N, CA, C and O atoms as a MOPAC input file, in Angstrom:
PM7 MOZYME 1SCF
protein

 N     -9.15900 1   -15.84600 1    64.79600 1
 C     -8.53200 1   -16.72600 1    65.99000 1
 C     -6.81900 1   -16.49800 1    66.43700 1
 O     -5.90800 1   -16.18700 1    65.67000 1
 N     -6.73400 1   -16.74900 1    67.84000 1
 C     -6.03900 1   -16.64000 1    68.52800 1
 C     -4.49900 1   -17.88700 1    68.17500 1
 O     -4.62300 1   -19.05000 1    67.79100 1
 N     -3.25800 1   -17.20400 1    68.44300 1
 C     -2.43100 1   -18.24900 1    68.42000 1
 C     -2.00600 1   -18.83000 1    69.25500 1
 O     -2.39600 1   -18.39600 1    70.33900 1
 N     -1.15300 1   -19.91100 1    69.34500 1
 C     -0.08700 1   -20.45300 1    70.11300 1
 C      0.66100 1   -21.09100 1    70.21200 1
 O      0.27200 1   -22.24600 1    70.38400 1
 N      1.91900 1   -20.93400 1    70.19300 1
 C      2.89600 1   -21.36600 1    70.18600 1
 C      3.27800 1   -22.47600 1    71.57300 1
 O      3.35000 1   -22.05300 1    72.72600 1
 N      3.50000 1   -23.94300 1    71.19700 1
 C      4.13500 1   -24.14000 1    72.15200 1
 C      4.64500 1   -25.77500 1    72.08500 1
 O      4.07300 1   -26.62000 1    71.39600 1
 N      6.16600 1   -26.11300 1    73.17900 1
 C      7.01600 1   -26.89300 1    72.75600 1
 C      6.32000 1   -28.34700 1    73.14400 1
 O      5.63500 1   -28.42300 1    74.16400 1
 N      6.57000 1   -29.74200 1    72.10300 1
 C      5.78000 1   -30.93900 1    72.83600 1
 C      7.57800 1   -31.99400 1    72.50100 1
 O      8.45100 1   -31.92900 1    71.63600 1
 N      7.35500 1   -32.83500 1    73.72500 1
 C      8.15600 1   -33.48200 1    73.90600 1
 C      7.82100 1   -34.26300 1    72.15000 1
 O      6.71800 1   -34.42200 1    71.62900 1
 N      8.99200 1   -34.57200 1    71.66000 1
 C      9.38900 1   -35.73400 1    70.35900 1
 C      8.15800 1   -37.10000 1    70.44300 1
 O      7.63300 1   -37.49000 1    69.40100 1
 N      7.89400 1   -37.56900 1    71.45400 1
 C      7.11100 1   -39.15700 1    71.37800 1
 C      5.86000 1   -38.26500 1    71.52000 1
 O      4.96100 1   -39.07000 1    71.27400 1
 N      5.24000 1   -37.01800 1    71.78400 1
 C      4.29600 1   -36.72600 1    71.68900 1
 C      3.80700 1   -36.20100 1    70.46400 1
 O      2.67300 1   -36.31900 1    69.99900 1
 N      4.72200 1   -35.64800 1    70.02600 1
 C      4.80100 1   -34.77600 1    68.67900 1
 C      4.34500 1   -36.03400 1    67.55000 1
 O      3.41200 1   -35.86500 1    66.76500 1
 N      5.06300 1   -37.16200 1    67.59700 1
 C      4.95900 1   -38.16300 1    66.92700 1
 C      4.20300 1   -38.27400 1    66.72100 1
 O      3.83800 1   -38.28600 1    65.54600 1
 N      3.24200 1   -38.47100 1    67.95700 1
 C      1.69700 1   -39.46100 1    68.33600 1
 C      0.41800 1   -38.22600 1    67.63900 1
 O     -0.63700 1   -38.40600 1    67.03000 1
 N      1.08000 1   -37.09200 1    68.05200 1
 C     -0.01800 1   -35.91700 1    67.32900 1
 C     -0.11000 1   -36.29000 1    66.02800 1
 O     -1.01200 1   -37.02000 1    65.61800 1
 N      0.80500 1   -35.82200 1    65.30900 1
 C      1.25400 1   -36.51800 1    64.05500 1
 C      1.07600 1   -37.48000 1    63.24500 1
 O      1.18500 1   -37.28100 1    62.03500 1
 N      0.76700 1   -38.71600 1    63.75100 1
 C     -0.03100 1   -40.19700 1    63.87900 1
 C     -1.74400 1   -40.17700 1    63.45800 1
 O     -2.50700 1   -40.43500 1    62.52700 1
 N     -1.72000 1   -39.64900 1    64.93000 1
 C     -3.16400 1   -39.47000 1    65.15200 1
 C     -3.95600 1   -38.48500 1    63.63300 1
 O     -4.84900 1   -38.82100 1    62.85400 1
 N     -3.07700 1   -37.12900 1    63.73800 1
 C     -3.85200 1   -36.00300 1    62.66700 1
 C     -3.41800 1   -36.98000 1    61.28300 1
 O     -4.04700 1   -36.42400 1    60.38300 1
 N     -2.94800 1   -37.71100 1    60.88900 1
 C     -2.61200 1   -38.79400 1    59.60200 1
 C     -4.08900 1   -39.39700 1    59.91900 1
 O     -5.06300 1   -38.86400 1    59.38700 1
 N     -4.23100 1   -40.36300 1    60.67200 1
 C     -5.14900 1   -40.83700 1    61.20900 1
 C     -6.19700 1   -40.91600 1    61.12100 1
 O     -6.70200 1   -41.95700 1    60.70100 1
 N     -7.22500 1   -39.43400 1    61.62000 1
 C     -8.32900 1   -38.81700 1    61.11700 1
 C     -8.38900 1   -37.88300 1    60.50900 1
 O     -9.28900 1   -37.05400 1    60.38000 1
 N     -6.83700 1   -38.01200 1    59.84200 1
 C     -7.59700 1   -36.94900 1    58.01700 1
 C     -7.37200 1   -35.00400 1    58.38600 1
 O     -7.67900 1   -34.00500 1    57.73700 1
 N     -6.85500 1   -35.16100 1    59.41900 1
 C     -7.08900 1   -33.42600 1    60.20200 1
 C     -5.93300 1   -33.18300 1    60.47200 1
 O     -4.97000 1   -33.89300 1    60.76300 1
 N     -6.16400 1   -31.56300 1    60.29700 1
 C     -4.43400 1   -30.95000 1    60.81000 1
 C     -4.03700 1   -31.02500 1    62.42500 1
 O     -4.79200 1   -30.92300 1    63.39300 1
 N     -2.67700 1   -31.22700 1    62.39300 1
 C     -2.43400 1   -31.03300 1    64.33200 1
 C     -2.97800 1   -30.20600 1    64.67300 1
 O     -3.47900 1   -30.56400 1    65.73900 1
 N     -3.38500 1   -28.74500 1    64.36400 1
 C     -4.01600 1   -27.69900 1    64.64900 1
 C     -5.69000 1   -28.34500 1    65.50400 1
 O     -6.18400 1   -28.22900 1    66.62600 1
 N     -6.04200 1   -28.95400 1    64.34600 1
 C     -7.45800 1   -29.10900 1    64.41900 1
 C     -7.63700 1   -30.62000 1    65.62000 1
 O     -8.55100 1   -30.52600 1    66.43900 1
 N     -7.01100 1   -31.54200 1    65.64300 1
 C     -6.79200 1   -32.20500 1    66.66300 1
 C     -6.39000 1   -31.80400 1    68.29700 1
 O     -6.91300 1   -32.22900 1    69.32700 1
 N     -5.21600 1   -30.78800 1    68.12500 1
 C     -4.78500 1   -29.93100 1    69.49800 1
 C     -6.54000 1   -29.70800 1    69.55200 1
 O     -7.36600 1   -30.58900 1    69.79400 1
 N     -6.79200 1   -28.35800 1    69.27100 1
 C     -7.84200 1   -27.69300 1    69.58200 1
 C     -8.72500 1   -28.54000 1    69.23600 1
 O     -9.30400 1   -27.82600 1    68.41600 1
 N     -9.50400 1   -29.87700 1    69.20700 1
 C    -10.13700 1   -30.47300 1    69.71900 1
 C     -9.79000 1   -31.11000 1    71.23400 1
 O    -10.49800 1   -31.14600 1    72.24000 1
 N     -8.89800 1   -31.42800 1    71.08300 1
 C     -7.99100 1   -31.92100 1    72.30000 1
 C     -8.64000 1   -30.69500 1    73.41700 1
 O     -9.53700 1   -30.69700 1    74.25900 1
 N     -7.52800 1   -29.55500 1    72.84200 1
 C     -7.97600 1   -28.57400 1    74.38500 1
 C     -9.13000 1   -28.28400 1    74.75500 1
 O     -9.36300 1   -27.81700 1    75.87000 1
 N    -10.33700 1   -28.60000 1    73.56100 1
 C    -11.55000 1   -28.06400 1    74.03200 1
 C    -12.30300 1   -28.91600 1    75.10000 1
 O    -13.14300 1   -28.37300 1    75.81700 1
 N    -12.06600 1   -30.01000 1    75.19700 1
 C    -12.72900 1   -31.78600 1    75.59700 1
 C    -12.14100 1   -30.99400 1    76.62600 1
 O    -12.82700 1   -30.09600 1    77.11300 1
 N    -10.51200 1   -31.25900 1    77.19600 1
 C    -10.00800 1   -31.49100 1    78.12900 1
 C    -10.46300 1   -30.07400 1    79.00400 1
 O    -10.38900 1   -30.20400 1    80.22600 1
 N    -10.96700 1   -28.61900 1    78.45000 1
 C    -11.39200 1   -27.67900 1    79.02800 1
 C    -12.89600 1   -27.47300 1    79.40600 1
 O    -13.49500 1   -26.44500 1    79.72200 1
 N    -13.16600 1   -28.29500 1    79.32400 1
 C    -15.02400 1   -28.61700 1    79.03300 1
 C    -15.00200 1   -29.44400 1    80.33600 1
 O    -15.79900 1   -29.22200 1    81.24700 1
 N    -14.08500 1   -30.37900 1    80.38800 1
 C    -14.20200 1   -31.86500 1    81.66600 1
 C    -13.91600 1   -30.98400 1    82.75500 1
 O    -14.63900 1   -31.02600 1    83.75000 1
 N    -12.77500 1   -30.04700 1    82.68100 1
 C    -12.33500 1   -29.16500 1    83.87100 1
 C    -13.10800 1   -28.32900 1    84.25700 1
 O    -13.05500 1   -28.13500 1    85.47200 1
 N    -14.23900 1   -27.39800 1    83.37900 1
 C    -14.85100 1   -27.14800 1    83.86400 1
 C    -16.43800 1   -27.68000 1    84.71000 1
 O    -17.03700 1   -27.31600 1    85.72200 1
 N    -16.61500 1   -28.53200 1    83.83300 1
 C    -17.91700 1   -29.75400 1    84.22500 1
 C    -17.23600 1   -29.96800 1    86.15000 1
 O    -17.88700 1   -29.82600 1    87.18500 1
 N    -15.73600 1   -30.34400 1    85.98700 1
 C    -15.60900 1   -31.14300 1    87.41500 1
 C    -15.50400 1   -29.80100 1    88.48500 1
 O    -15.87700 1   -29.91000 1    89.65300 1
 N    -14.99300 1   -28.62700 1    87.97700 1
 C    -15.11800 1   -27.92100 1    89.04000 1
 C    -16.81100 1   -27.48300 1    89.43300 1
 O    -17.20400 1   -27.27400 1    90.58100 1
 N    -17.56900 1   -27.41700 1    88.33200 1
 C    -19.68100 1   -27.25400 1    88.37600 1
 C    -19.52400 1   -28.74200 1    89.97300 1
 O    -19.64200 1   -28.70600 1    91.19800 1
 N    -19.28500 1   -29.56600 1    89.17600 1
 C    -19.65800 1   -30.40800 1    90.08300 1
 C    -18.95600 1   -30.59400 1    91.73500 1
 O    -19.68400 1   -31.15100 1    92.55600 1
 N    -17.68700 1   -30.17000 1    92.15500 1
 C    -17.28900 1   -30.29200 1    93.36300 1
 C    -18.15300 1   -29.06100 1    93.88000 1
 O    -18.77500 1   -28.99100 1    94.94100 1
 N    -18.05200 1   -28.20300 1    92.97600 1
 C    -19.11400 1   -26.78800 1    93.88000 1
 C    -20.25600 1   -27.71700 1    94.50600 1
 O    -20.27500 1   -27.88900 1    95.72500 1
 N    -21.26100 1   -28.35000 1    93.63200 1
 C    -22.48500 1   -28.81300 1    93.81600 1
 C    -22.48800 1   -30.07300 1    95.23400 1
 O    -23.31500 1   -30.13700 1    96.14300 1
 N    -21.26500 1   -30.97100 1    95.00600 1
 C    -20.65300 1   -31.38800 1    95.87000 1
 C    -20.56600 1   -30.76500 1    97.34800 1
 O    -20.76400 1   -31.07100 1    98.52300 1
 N    -20.21800 1   -29.87900 1    96.68000 1
 C    -20.05500 1   -28.71300 1    98.97200 1
 C    -21.47100 1   -28.18800 1    99.04900 1
 O    -22.17900 1   -28.17200 1   100.05700 1
 N    -21.79700 1   -27.73800 1    97.77200 1
 C    -22.88000 1   -27.27000 1    98.57000 1
 C    -24.17900 1   -29.00800 1    98.95700 1
 O    -24.96900 1   -28.94300 1    99.89900 1
 N    -24.13900 1   -29.70300 1    98.47400 1
 C    -24.79200 1   -30.73800 1    99.09500 1
 C    -24.55400 1   -31.66100 1   100.15900 1
 O    -25.44900 1   -32.38300 1   100.59800 1
 N    -23.04700 1   -31.66700 1   100.71300 1
 C    -22.77800 1   -31.31600 1   101.76000 1
 C    -22.91900 1   -30.38300 1   102.76800 1
 O    -23.22900 1   -30.80000 1   103.88400 1
 N    -22.73900 1   -29.12300 1   102.58100 1
 C    -23.71800 1   -28.18100 1   103.83800 1
 C    -24.81800 1   -28.25600 1   103.96300 1
 O    -25.42300 1   -27.89500 1   104.97200 1
 N    -25.42900 1   -28.85100 1   102.73700 1
 C    -27.25100 1   -28.99200 1   103.26900 1
 C    -27.74200 1   -30.34900 1   103.85700 1
 O    -28.89100 1   -30.61700 1   104.20900 1
 N    -26.55300 1   -31.21700 1   103.89600 1
 C    -26.97400 1   -32.34100 1   104.42900 1
 C    -26.02000 1   -32.68400 1   106.02700 1
 O    -25.98300 1   -33.79700 1   106.55300 1
 N    -25.43900 1   -31.65500 1   106.47700 1
 C    -24.71100 1   -31.19900 1   107.49600 1
 C    -25.20800 1   -29.98900 1   107.97500 1
 O    -24.36000 1   -29.65200 1   108.80100 1
 N    -26.06100 1   -29.14700 1   107.95100 1
 C    -26.51700 1   -28.11400 1   108.59100 1
 C    -27.44600 1   -28.80500 1   108.24600 1
 O    -27.70300 1   -29.36900 1   107.18300 1
 N    -28.39900 1   -28.69100 1   110.03400 1
 C    -29.57600 1   -28.69000 1   110.01200 1
 C    -31.26800 1   -27.70100 1   109.50800 1
 O    -32.44600 1   -27.96800 1   109.27000 1
 N    -30.43700 1   -26.59700 1   109.56900 1
 C    -31.62400 1   -25.52900 1   109.40300 1
 C    -31.77000 1   -25.54900 1   107.71100 1
 O    -32.85400 1   -25.54700 1   107.12600 1
 N    -29.82500 1   -25.57700 1   106.75200 1
 C    -30.66000 1   -25.74400 1   105.45000 1
 C    -31.02600 1   -26.97400 1   104.81300 1
 O    -31.22700 1   -27.24100 1   103.62800 1
 N    -31.08500 1   -27.89000 1   106.19400 1
 C    -31.60000 1   -29.08400 1   105.44300 1
 C    -33.30600 1   -29.45200 1   105.23000 1
 O    -33.85900 1   -30.21500 1   104.43800 1
 N    -34.00200 1   -28.31700 1   106.58800 1
 C    -35.17300 1   -28.36300 1   107.04900 1
 C    -35.32200 1   -27.45000 1   105.49700 1
 O    -35.80100 1   -28.07700 1   104.55200 1
 N    -34.95800 1   -26.17200 1   105.30300 1
 C    -35.51700 1   -25.33200 1   104.85800 1
 C    -35.32800 1   -26.15700 1   103.06200 1
 O    -36.30700 1   -25.98600 1   102.33600 1
 N    -34.31400 1   -26.85300 1   102.54800 1
 C    -34.69500 1   -27.13800 1   101.42500 1
 C    -35.11800 1   -28.93900 1   101.46800 1
 O    -34.65300 1   -29.70700 1   100.62700 1
 N    -35.71600 1   -29.23600 1   102.18000 1
 C    -36.78600 1   -30.39800 1   102.09700 1
 C    -38.48400 1   -29.73100 1   101.97600 1
 O    -39.45800 1   -30.22800 1   101.41200 1
 N    -38.34600 1   -28.28400 1   102.82900 1
 C    -39.57900 1   -27.67500 1   102.30000 1
 C    -40.09500 1   -27.21400 1   101.19100 1
 O    -41.27500 1   -27.21100 1   100.83900 1
 N    -39.01400 1   -26.76400 1   100.57000 1
 C    -38.54900 1   -26.07900 1    98.98000 1
 C    -38.64600 1   -27.49500 1    98.10800 1
 O    -38.95400 1   -27.32300 1    96.92900 1
 N    -38.43400 1   -28.81200 1    98.51000 1
 C    -38.29300 1   -29.96700 1    97.72300 1
 C    -40.05100 1   -30.20000 1    97.90400 1
 O    -40.73200 1   -30.69100 1    97.00400 1
 N    -40.35900 1   -29.95300 1    98.63500 1
 C    -41.92500 1   -30.86500 1    99.37100 1
 C    -43.04200 1   -29.68500 1    98.36400 1
 O    -44.09600 1   -30.08800 1    97.87300 1
 N    -42.47800 1   -28.02200 1    98.19200 1
 C    -43.49300 1   -27.24400 1    97.66700 1
 C    -43.50600 1   -27.38300 1    96.02300 1
 O    -44.41900 1   -27.25300 1    95.20700 1
 N    -42.14700 1   -27.69200 1    95.88700 1
 C    -42.06400 1   -27.83300 1    94.27700 1
 C    -42.46300 1   -29.60600 1    93.66500 1
 O    -42.60900 1   -30.07100 1    92.53500 1
 N    -42.52500 1   -30.17500 1    94.97800 1
 C    -42.95400 1   -31.75100 1    94.26600 1
 C    -44.71400 1   -31.42700 1    93.57000 1
 O    -45.23000 1   -31.50300 1    92.45500 1
 N    -45.18200 1   -31.04300 1    94.97500 1
 C    -46.67600 1   -30.24600 1    94.36600 1
 C    -46.66700 1   -29.49800 1    92.73400 1
 O    -47.48400 1   -29.86200 1    91.88800 1
 N    -45.64200 1   -28.43300 1    92.45500 1
 C    -45.88600 1   -28.06300 1    91.56500 1
 C    -45.76000 1   -28.92600 1    90.71500 1
 O    -46.43700 1   -28.67300 1    89.71900 1
 N    -45.29600 1   -29.68000 1    90.66500 1
 C    -44.60300 1   -30.86000 1    89.29000 1
 C    -45.70400 1   -31.92900 1    89.12100 1
 O    -45.67800 1   -32.81700 1    88.27000 1
 N    -46.55300 1   -31.75800 1    89.92300 1
 C    -47.25900 1   -32.99400 1    90.20600 1
 C    -48.81000 1   -32.10500 1    89.15000 1
 O    -49.54400 1   -32.52500 1    88.25600 1
 N    -48.73400 1   -31.18700 1    89.65300 1
 C    -49.69700 1   -30.06300 1    88.94400 1
 C    -49.91300 1   -30.29000 1    87.37000 1
 O    -50.70100 1   -30.74500 1    86.54100 1
 N    -48.42100 1   -29.53100 1    87.56200 1
 C    -48.01200 1   -29.51600 1    85.95700 1
 C    -47.84000 1   -30.59300 1    85.12300 1
 O    -47.79800 1   -30.39200 1    83.91000 1
 N    -47.69900 1   -32.07000 1    85.71500 1
 C    -48.01900 1   -33.20000 1    84.74300 1
 C    -49.20300 1   -33.49700 1    84.61600 1
 O    -49.63400 1   -33.93100 1    83.54800 1
 N    -50.09600 1   -33.29000 1    85.87500 1
 C    -51.76500 1   -33.03300 1    85.38800 1
 C    -52.10000 1   -32.68300 1    84.23300 1
 O    -52.38000 1   -33.47200 1    83.33100 1
 N    -52.10300 1   -31.17700 1    84.12800 1
 C    -52.08300 1   -30.60000 1    83.00400 1
 C    -51.49800 1   -30.97600 1    82.15200 1
 O    -52.15100 1   -31.23700 1    81.14100 1
 N    -50.31700 1   -31.14900 1    82.11900 1
 C    -49.87600 1   -31.66500 1    80.71900 1
 C    -50.83200 1   -33.16900 1    79.96800 1
 O    -51.25900 1   -33.20700 1    78.81400 1
 N    -50.94400 1   -34.07300 1    80.82700 1
 C    -51.97200 1   -34.91100 1    80.52700 1
 C    -53.03200 1   -34.84900 1    79.90600 1
 O    -53.34300 1   -35.35600 1    78.82800 1
 N    -53.71000 1   -34.09000 1    80.73600 1
 C    -54.93900 1   -33.32900 1    80.37300 1
 C    -54.93500 1   -32.53100 1    79.16700 1
 O    -56.05700 1   -32.21500 1    78.77100 1
 N    -53.95000 1   -32.12700 1    78.48400 1
 C    -53.88500 1   -31.21000 1    76.84800 1
 C    -53.55900 1   -32.03200 1    75.95100 1
 O    -53.92500 1   -31.97100 1    74.77800 1
 N    -52.71100 1   -33.02300 1    76.52900 1
 C    -51.86100 1   -34.51100 1    75.32800 1
 C    -53.75200 1   -34.94700 1    75.38400 1
 O    -54.16400 1   -34.92200 1    74.22400 1
 N    -54.95100 1   -35.32600 1    76.43000 1
 C    -56.14800 1   -35.85400 1    76.10600 1
 C    -56.68400 1   -35.28300 1    75.39900 1
 O    -57.42300 1   -35.89100 1    74.62400 1
 N    -56.59000 1   -34.01200 1    75.32800 1
 C    -57.85700 1   -32.88800 1    74.84300 1
 C    -57.09100 1   -33.29400 1    73.17700 1
 O    -57.71100 1   -33.76700 1    72.22500 1
 N    -55.68600 1   -32.96400 1    73.20600 1
 C    -55.04300 1   -32.88500 1    71.69100 1
 C    -55.73800 1   -34.05000 1    71.03100 1
 O    -56.53500 1   -33.72700 1    70.15000 1
 N    -55.56200 1   -35.71100 1    71.34600 1
 C    -55.83700 1   -36.32100 1    70.41300 1
 C    -57.87700 1   -36.43600 1    70.13600 1
 O    -58.46800 1   -36.80300 1    69.12100 1
 N    -58.49000 1   -35.94200 1    71.53900 1
 C    -59.61400 1   -35.90800 1    70.82900 1
 C    -59.96700 1   -35.16100 1    69.86500 1
 O    -60.99300 1   -35.36200 1    69.21500 1
 N    -59.02800 1   -34.05500 1    69.62300 1
 C    -59.69100 1   -32.82100 1    68.59200 1
 C    -59.10100 1   -33.51800 1    67.38700 1
 O    -59.15400 1   -32.90900 1    66.31800 1
 N    -58.64400 1   -34.50300 1    67.41500 1
 C    -58.27300 1   -35.33800 1    65.38000 1
 C    -59.14700 1   -36.06200 1    65.26800 1
 O    -59.47700 1   -36.33800 1    64.11400 1
 N    -59.95700 1   -36.72800 1    66.48700 1
 C    -60.90500 1   -37.74700 1    65.89600 1
 C    -61.97700 1   -37.43400 1    65.82000 1
 O    -62.81400 1   -38.20500 1    65.35000 1

């Protein structure tokens, strides 16, 4: 495990100590948890921003929009077929037990 040394303002250090005591955990564990959560949120935000940019492109580009709508329609048919097969399998499974 890597080591990180950082300087904290006194007020933040006091809050960290207080919350570590309340949670019955170490200061390091509390900071590690907070940092993991922060980085996970940053990664999610970056992913979402990329998805928004892609959606804007698809919405504003007529050729891309047409192609995406065609692909969506093709997948809707496959999804419907898969659901029908799953329902049939469920009914057959129920009949087997009877």
